[in-house]
C-alpha atoms as one frame of an Amber mdcrd trajectory, in Angstrom:
protein
   0.000   0.000   0.000   1.420   3.367  -0.937   0.432   6.647   0.606   2.156
   9.970   1.214   4.153   8.552   4.082   5.607   5.522   2.270   4.843   1.871
   1.673   3.327  -0.124   4.487   2.497  -3.634   5.590   0.357  -4.751   8.525
   0.364  -8.116  10.254  -2.457  -8.700  12.720  -3.346 -11.154  15.468   0.144
 -12.495  16.150   0.332 -14.537  19.334   3.171 -12.681  21.009   3.151 -10.181
  23.817   3.583  -6.608  22.565   5.794  -5.925  25.590   8.276  -8.535  24.334
   8.138  -7.437  20.682   8.559  -3.670  21.221  12.254  -3.768  22.305  13.105
  -5.578  19.056  11.206  -2.955  17.063  13.079  -0.160  18.835  16.389  -1.553
  17.558  15.477  -1.303  13.867  13.443   1.918  13.810  14.958   4.500  11.377
  17.571   2.023  10.096  18.291   1.263   6.425  16.456  -1.798   5.125  19.522
  -4.056   4.556  20.895  -3.267   8.025  17.516  -3.883   9.672  17.125  -7.238
   7.911  20.595  -8.406   8.938  19.880  -7.399  12.547  16.564  -9.258  12.566
  18.043 -12.403  10.990  20.705 -12.651  13.697  18.421 -12.099  16.701  17.152
 -15.140  18.622  13.834 -13.546  19.678  10.463 -14.730  18.401   9.520 -11.080
  17.881  12.440 -10.643  15.484  11.075 -13.414  13.266   7.596 -11.877  13.266
   8.876  -8.357  12.530  11.180  -9.660   9.772   8.214 -11.097   7.867   6.326
  -7.804   8.067   9.360  -5.710   7.067  10.014  -8.002   4.108   6.374  -7.636
   3.037   6.549  -3.821   3.219   9.768  -3.840   1.171   8.247  -6.068  -1.491
   5.255  -3.703  -1.624   7.676  -0.838  -2.269   9.798  -2.692  -4.822   6.766
  -4.103  -6.632   5.093  -0.736  -7.093   8.150   1.344  -7.918  10.524  -0.368
 -10.365  13.224   2.304  -9.997  13.735   1.487  -6.312  16.509  -0.714  -4.994
  16.702  -2.381  -1.569  19.583  -0.087  -0.616  17.362   2.978  -1.130  14.814
   1.928   1.524  14.712   2.593   5.264  12.315   1.767   8.097  10.388   4.998
   8.546   7.914   3.853  11.160   7.193   0.657  13.067   4.277   0.254  15.461
   3.549  -2.644  17.802  -0.061  -2.380  18.929  -1.930  -4.545  21.380  -4.461
  -6.992  19.990  -7.177  -8.959  21.732  -6.302 -11.373  24.518  -7.193 -15.038
  24.448  -8.421 -16.122  27.847  -7.710 -19.670  28.965  -8.468 -21.393  32.253
  -5.421 -22.634  34.106  -6.351 -25.273  36.665  -4.497 -25.116  39.965  -4.262
 -27.131  43.145  -7.211 -27.705  45.493  -9.862 -27.125  42.858  -8.864 -23.548
  42.121  -8.374 -21.960  38.732  -6.450 -19.006  37.359  -6.958 -17.058  34.158
  -4.176 -17.396  31.600  -4.036 -14.460  29.179  -2.425 -15.137  25.818  -1.621
 -11.703  24.442  -1.666 -10.772  20.766  -0.079  -7.923  18.863  -0.477  -6.097
  15.563   2.686  -5.021  13.706   2.614  -2.063  11.288   5.738  -1.227   9.264
   6.150   1.831   7.013   9.105   1.833   4.617  10.157   4.878   2.615  12.867
   5.947   0.195  16.122   7.279   1.596  16.172  10.226  -0.825  13.040  11.772
   0.682  13.340  14.174   3.603  13.463  12.448   6.974  11.629  13.937   9.949
């Protein structure tokens, strides 16, 4: 999707806590695309794998729409990790008690833009 602010990709309903994914996103914000991809490929976190798929999708959106672009001309303009719905599961405990287990979800939004444009 292209708009004034760049090319974007959104991945929704990922079963990962946004609190665990946000530190990974902070590392690649405002970085060039090749550098961000190499960082994400070498990180052991589950969030890095999820973000890498979304970043790759945003880059392919940019490269597919604009044939003059090259991967080296792209950078991560914006990355948002929003909270999604929570799956509630019953967790049975001792003596007939039960706890609520919350499986958190997140939505990842990545905006990629050309390096030549003015950065904020």
